[in-house]
C-alpha positions in Angstrom: 136.4 169.2 6.2 138.1 169.1 3.3 141.3 170.5 3.0 142.6 173.4 0.1 144.1 171.4 -2.9 145.6 173.2 -6.4 141.7 172.5 -7.8 140.8 175.1 -5.4 138.6 173.1 -2.7 138.2 174.9 0.4 139.2 173.5 4.0 135.6 174.6 5.3 133.6 172.4 2.8 132.2 169.4 3.7 134.3 166.6 2.6 133.5 164.1 0.2 133.0 160.4 1.2 136.3 158.6 2.0 137.8 156.5 -0.4 140.9 155.4 2.2 140.5 151.9 2.8 138.5 150.7 5.6 140.9 148.6 6.9 143.8 151.1 6.9 141.4 153.7 8.5 140.8 150.8 11.2 144.0 150.1 12.4 145.3 153.7 12.3 142.8 154.3 14.8 143.7 151.2 17.0 146.9 151.9 17.0 146.5 155.6 18.0 144.0 154.4 20.8 147.1 151.8 22.3 149.7 152.8 24.4 153.1 152.7 23.0 154.3 149.6 25.4 150.9 147.7 23.4 152.3 149.0 20.1 155.8 148.0 20.8 155.0 144.7 21.0 152.9 144.5 17.7 155.7 145.8 16.3 158.9 144.4 14.6 160.8 145.6 17.5 161.1 142.3 19.4 161.7 140.1 16.6 164.5 142.8 15.6 165.8 142.7 19.0 166.0 138.8 18.4 167.7 138.9 15.0 170.3 141.0 16.7 171.0 138.9 19.7 171.2 135.7 17.1 173.8 137.8 15.5 176.0 138.7 18.0 175.8 135.2 18.9 176.6 133.6 15.7 179.5 136.8 15.0 181.0 135.8 18.6 181.4 132.2 17.6 182.9 132.6 14.5 185.1 135.7 15.1 186.6 136.3 18.4 187.0 140.1 17.1 183.1 139.9 18.0 183.8 141.1 21.6 186.2 143.6 21.0 185.8 146.9 22.4 186.3 148.9 19.2 184.1 146.3 16.9 181.2 147.9 19.1 182.4 151.1 19.2 182.5 151.2 15.0 178.8 149.7 15.2 177.3 152.3 17.2 179.0 154.8 15.3 178.0 153.8 12.3 174.3 153.5 13.2 174.2 157.0 15.0 173.8 158.7 11.8 171.1 156.5 10.6 169.3 156.4 14.1 169.4 160.3 14.0 167.5 160.7 10.5 165.6 157.3 10.6 163.8 158.7 13.7 162.6 161.7 11.8 161.9 159.6 8.1 159.6 157.3 10.5 157.8 160.4 11.9 157.0 161.3 8.0 156.3 157.7 7.0 154.0 157.7 10.2 152.1 160.9 8.7 151.6 159.0 5.4 154.2 160.2 3.6 157.7 159.6 2.7 161.1 161.5 2.3 163.5 160.4 -0.5 166.0 163.8 -0.1 167.1 162.7 3.3 170.9 161.7 1.6 170.5 165.2 -0.1 169.7 167.2 3.4 172.9 165.0 5.0 175.1 166.1 2.3 173.9 169.7 2.7 174.2 169.6 6.1 178.0 168.4 6.1 178.9 170.7 3.7 177.4 174.1 4.9 178.7 173.2 8.5 182.2 172.5 7.0 182.0 175.2 5.0 181.0 177.9 7.4 183.4 176.6 10.0 186.4 176.3 8.0 185.9 179.9 6.5 184.8 181.4 10.2 186.2 179.4 12.2 182.8 179.6 14.1 181.0 176.3 15.3 177.9 178.3 16.5 178.0 179.2 12.5 178.6 176.3 11.7 175.6 174.6 13.4 173.1 177.9 12.4 174.1 177.1 8.5 173.6 173.1 8.4 170.1 173.9 10.4 168.7 176.3 8.1 169.8 174.6 5.0 168.1 171.4 6.1 165.3 172.9 7.3 164.8 175.0 3.9 165.2 171.4 2.1 162.6 170.1 4.5 160.1 173.0 4.1 160.5 173.0 0.3 159.5 169.2 0.5 156.4 169.9 2.4 155.2 172.4 0.6 155.8 170.4 -2.5 153.9 167.5 -1.0 151.3 168.9 1.1 150.6 172.2 -0.4 150.9 171.6 -4.0 149.9 167.9 -3.7 152.2 166.3 -5.9 153.1 162.8 -4.7 156.1 162.6 -1.9 157.7 160.1 -3.7 158.4 162.4 -7.0 158.6 165.9 -4.7 161.4 164.3 -2.8 163.1 162.1 -5.0 163.2 165.7 -7.1 164.9 167.5 -4.2 167.5 164.6 -4.1 168.7 165.0 -7.2 168.3 168.8 -7.3 170.3 169.8 -3.9 172.8 167.0 -4.6 173.6 168.7 -8.5 173.3 172.1 -6.7 176.2 171.0 -3.8 178.6 169.0 -6.0 178.4 172.4 -8.3 179.1 174.7 -5.8 181.7 172.6 -4.1 183.4 172.0 -7.1 183.4 167.9 -6.0 186.1 169.1 -4.1 186.2 168.1 0.1 186.3 170.9 2.2 188.8 170.0 5.1 190.5 169.4 7.1 188.6 170.9 9.7 189.7 172.8 12.8 190.5 170.2 15.8 187.8 172.2 18.0 185.0 171.3 15.8 186.1 167.5 15.2 186.2 166.7 18.6 181.9 167.3 18.5 182.2 164.1 16.6 184.9 162.2 17.9 184.3 162.4 22.0 183.3 159.3 23.7 182.2 158.2 26.7 184.1 155.2 27.9 183.8 152.8 24.8 180.7 154.5 23.8 180.8 157.3 20.5 179.7 160.4 21.8 177.6 160.9 18.3 176.0 157.4 19.8 175.1 159.5 22.9 173.4 162.4 20.7 171.8 159.9 18.5 169.8 158.7 21.5 168.9 161.5 23.1 167.4 162.8 19.9 165.6 159.3 19.8 164.5 159.8 23.2 163.0 163.3 22.4 161.3 161.8 19.2 159.8 159.3 21.1 157.9 161.5 23.7 157.2 164.1 21.5 155.4 161.1 19.2 154.0 159.3 22.0 153.0 162.0 24.5 151.6 165.3 22.8 149.1 166.6 20.4 151.3 166.6 18.0 151.9 163.4 18.2 148.4 162.5 17.8 148.0 164.4 15.0 151.1 162.9 13.1 149.2 159.4 13.7 145.8 160.6 12.6 146.7 161.8 9.2 148.5 159.3 8.5 145.6 157.0 9.6 143.1 158.9 7.6 143.6 162.8 6.0 140.2 163.6 5.7 139.2 162.3 9.2 141.5 164.3 10.7 140.9 167.1 9.2 137.2 166.6 9.5 137.8 166.4 13.8 139.7 169.8 13.4 143.3 168.8 12.5 145.5 171.1 10.5 147.0 168.2 8.2 148.8 170.4 5.7 150.6 172.1 8.7 151.0 169.1 10.3 152.9 167.7 7.4 154.5 170.4 6.6 156.5 170.6 10.1 157.2 167.1 10.2 158.8 167.3 6.7 160.6 170.3 7.9 162.0 168.6 10.9 163.2 166.0 9.2 165.5 167.8 6.7 167.0 170.0 10.0 167.6 166.8 11.9 169.0 165.0 8.7 171.4 168.2 8.4 172.4 168.1 11.5 173.3 164.6 11.3 175.2 165.5 8.2 177.4 168.0 10.4 178.1 165.2 13.1 179.5 163.3 10.3 181.7 166.1 8.9 183.1 167.0 12.3 183.7 162.7 13.1 185.8 162.4 9.8 187.3 166.0 10.1 185.8 167.2 6.5 183.0 167.6 4.4 182.5 165.3 1.1 180.3 165.6 -1.8 180.3 162.0 -1.5 178.4 162.0 1.9 174.9 160.9 2.2 174.9 158.7 -1.2 172.3 155.9 -0.7 171.4 157.1 2.8 167.7 157.2 1.9 167.5 153.5 1.4 169.1 152.3 4.4 167.2 155.0 6.5 164.2 153.4 5.0 165.3 150.0 5.3 165.8 150.9 9.0 162.4 152.4 9.6 160.3 149.4 7.5 162.6 147.1 9.8 162.0 148.9 13.3 158.2 148.4 12.7 156.9 151.1 10.8 154.4 150.6 8.7 154.5 151.1 5.3 150.4 151.9 5.4 150.8 154.9 7.8 149.9 155.6 11.3 152.0 152.8 13.1 155.1 152.8 14.7 157.6 153.1 17.3 160.8 155.1 17.8 162.6 152.3 20.2 162.0 149.8 16.8 163.5 152.0 14.6 166.4 152.5 16.8 166.5 148.8 16.7 166.1 148.2 13.0 169.4 151.0 12.6 171.6 149.1 15.0 170.6 145.9 13.3 171.6 147.1 9.8 175.0 148.5 10.8 175.5 145.0 13.1 174.8 143.3 9.9 177.3 145.3 7.6 179.8 145.1 10.4 179.0 141.3 11.4 179.2 140.1 7.9 182.7 142.1 7.4 183.8 139.8 10.4 182.1 137.0 9.0 184.1 137.4 5.9 181.1 137.4 3.4 181.6 139.6 0.2 180.0 143.5 0.2 177.4 142.0 -2.6 176.2 139.8 -0.2 175.7 142.0 2.8 173.5 144.2 0.5 171.5 140.3 -0.2 170.8 140.2 3.4 169.7 143.9 4.2 167.4 143.2 1.3 166.0 139.8 2.7 165.4 141.3 6.0 163.5 144.1 4.8 161.4 141.9 2.4 160.6 139.5 5.5 159.8 143.0 7.3 157.3 144.1 4.8 155.6 141.1 4.7 155.4 140.7 8.4 153.8 144.3 8.6 150.9 142.8 6.0 149.8 140.6 8.4 150.5 142.7 11.2 148.0 144.9 9.8 145.2 142.8 9.0 145.6 141.1 12.8 145.3 144.3 14.4 142.3 144.9 11.8 140.5 142.1 13.2 141.3 143.0 16.3 139.5 146.3 16.6 137.2 144.9 14.4 136.2 142.4 17.5 136.8 145.1 19.9 133.8 147.1 18.0 131.4 144.0 18.2 132.0 143.4 21.5 131.1 147.4 22.7 
């Protein structure tokens, strides 16, 4: 069945023959049928973990500060915000879309929370304000990309610039703070050497993993990412699924912004700058396919930590900031190349399986 579009095609009418790449379709079907353990071993998670170990070993040899608890605390803290946002960006990309506005949602959540707690002193209102703003941005993205069928790149890029401009205008470009100590404690508590925000991030990532791998909603996300028309034919409401994914991404990106505001004790208009690029890099490095349907949350977590480790590690190795971006870009390109070969390998494996049945 086809889904309603701006052209007025009814969701109850027979669909035209799919023009989707059959290789991507078969790969998506194979990925959906495999257990998460098989998807993990066929993803980039294991290579990423190997690179993590290599960087740690080399860094420890070159600079003893790699052994410092403070160094690892900073690495985990820096990766926490990326992990939260990247987990939901992964859902968007697995569903066949992309969200370039996560940096704006992050900023909006931070500034909304900072404003609410600064003006009312209520932590509950700070959470409510941040989540509501993020949810609104996510619903707008979903409406534009899935209901009006605007290219997700164009729709979310417009949201990125639009929301950023609104925040700068309303705040006058000024930082909100210092924020109350009881709010700041949310972002600065720790469990031994492990930052509390990293614990929050892992709990959220674990929840997203369970949803993606063990619920019908997770199966629908993979299905529409593999072949939207085929998913609609079997009764999946692709539009509603996609809008929900964008809404959740906006809301949890804003929550990550709240944690950053709490961690630094202030809300700044500079928050979230360039975050969309780091998040997408972490997602792709973590093994989420740019073709949709394929990816695991453990891989995304590993990719997020790798980005932070590269940044901190290269600083300790006294490598210039410009070269840090070079190494991140290099790792990203290699990840995309591996993803291409992985798709072809999974396609061949799925074809072989069909021939033997």
